[in-house]
C-alpha positions, 0 to 999 in steps of 0.5 A: 330142587324146582326152578326158583322163579316157579317157587316165588310165584307159587309162594306169592300167589299162596299168600295172596290167593290169587294169581293176578295179585301175584303178577302185580307183585313180580311185575309179570302178566297174569298168564306168565305166572299161571304158566310158572305154576303148572311148571312147577305143578308138572315138576312135582308131579302133583297139583298145589292149586284148585282153580275157581271163579273167585281165585285159587286155593291151596291143595293139602300137598300146596299147603304142605309146599307153602309151609316149607317154601315160606320157611326157606324164603325167610331164612334167605331173607334174614341171611341177606339181612346180615351185615356184609363187609364193604368192598372196593379199592378204597376198602383196607383190611386191617387186623389188630388186637382188642387193646390197639384196636379201641385205645389207639385206632378207634380214637384215630379212625376218622382222621385215618379214613379221611382224605385224600383219598378218603378210605374205608378201614374194615377191622378184625379184631383178633389175637391171633398172628395169622397169616396174612396173606391168606386171610386177605389182611393188608395190614396189622398192628400188634404189639410185640418183641420183633418181626414175624416170619412171612411179614414185612415189619416196621416198629411204630413206637415204643411205650415207657410204662408207669404205675396207675390206679383209680383216683381214690386208690392213687390217692390211698398209696401216696408216694414213696419207695417203689416197695409201697406198691407190693401191699396192693394187687398188681394187675397183669395182662398177658405176661409179668414181663412189664411188671418185672421190668418196672421192678427190676429197674428199682432192683426188686424181682417182682413175681406174680403173686396170689392176690394179683390178677392177670387179664388177657386184654389190656383194655381189662387191665385198665378196667380193673385199675379203674374199677379200684381192683388194683395197680396196673402199668399205664402204656402210653399212648394207649392210656393218654385219654383214660389219664385225661378223662381222670378214669385212671390217676398216676400213682409213681411217676417213675418209669420204665421202657416196656420190653415189647413195642408196637409193630406194623406189619404187612404180608411179605408176599405181596406189594401193597395196594395203593389204598393200603400204602396211603392208610399205612403213611397216615398211621405212621404219621400218627405214631411219629415214624420217620418217612424214610421208615415207612416208605422203606416198609412199603418198598422192601422187606427191610424192618 
C-alpha cells in the first residue's frame, strides 16, 4: 500500500481541488502537501493531478484512485463511529442471562455502579456458560443447580415460585384447588421443572401438554402471561416489580421452592480485581448474602 499520509493528502486535495486548501485542513504547508502528492505519484508510477495556474485537477488515473480512496476512508470512519467498550480499573465485565440482566440487574444498576468507588459495569447478555477467564469476564450471575467446573461459585438466593397471570385471566381463574390451573395453558421457560415441582407439592404429576407453551427466556414467559396467553410461575425476586405494577397478578398463593437457584461466579484461575471484588460485595448485599459468604467467595474456591 502507498503511505497513508500521502493518501490522506491526496483525498483532501482531490476533494477541494487545491493543495493550499488541503494544507490548511491538514495543518501543513503547501510545500509539504505538494511533496506528499509527489511521493504518491512516484510510488504509483503515474500522475494523479494535472497542475495549473488556477489549481489542480484529477487525471483519469487520479479520478479512479479518488473513488477508491474515498470509499476506504468512509469505511474507516464508519468503523470508528461504532461503540467501543469503556476500559479502566473501575470497569467490571459481568455476564448473565437475559432474564436476570433485565429483571434483577438493570433495576439495580445505578446502585451497583454508585460509589465509593464508582464502578462501570459492562454487561454481556448471553445464555452460554462460557469460560470466564478466557472471555475476560470478571463475574457471572446465573440460574442453575450448583457449581460449574473452572469457576468459584456462591449461591446468591433461592426463589419460591407461585402461579401468576394477567389480571383479567387471574380474575377468571379465581381461587380453588391446584387442579383448576390445568384448565389453562401453562407457560414454561427452558424446562418444566418448576411447574413439576409446584404440582408435585400437591400430589399432581404434571407433564407438558400440547396447549402449554415454552419460551427459552423467562422475560418472554412473563410477557406471555401478561398478554393473557396462560399461567406462568412468578420467580421472586425477579417478578417483584411486575407484580407491584399490576402487569401480572397472583393466581394462587401456594408456593414451592424452585429446583434451580441463583449463583454468583468468578474465574477460578485468577484472583478478582479490586473493582470486581467491590461489585461482588454490592451484589451480595442486594441479594441478602451474609458478609462471610461473599468474603469466602472472593478469597478461596469454596462454594
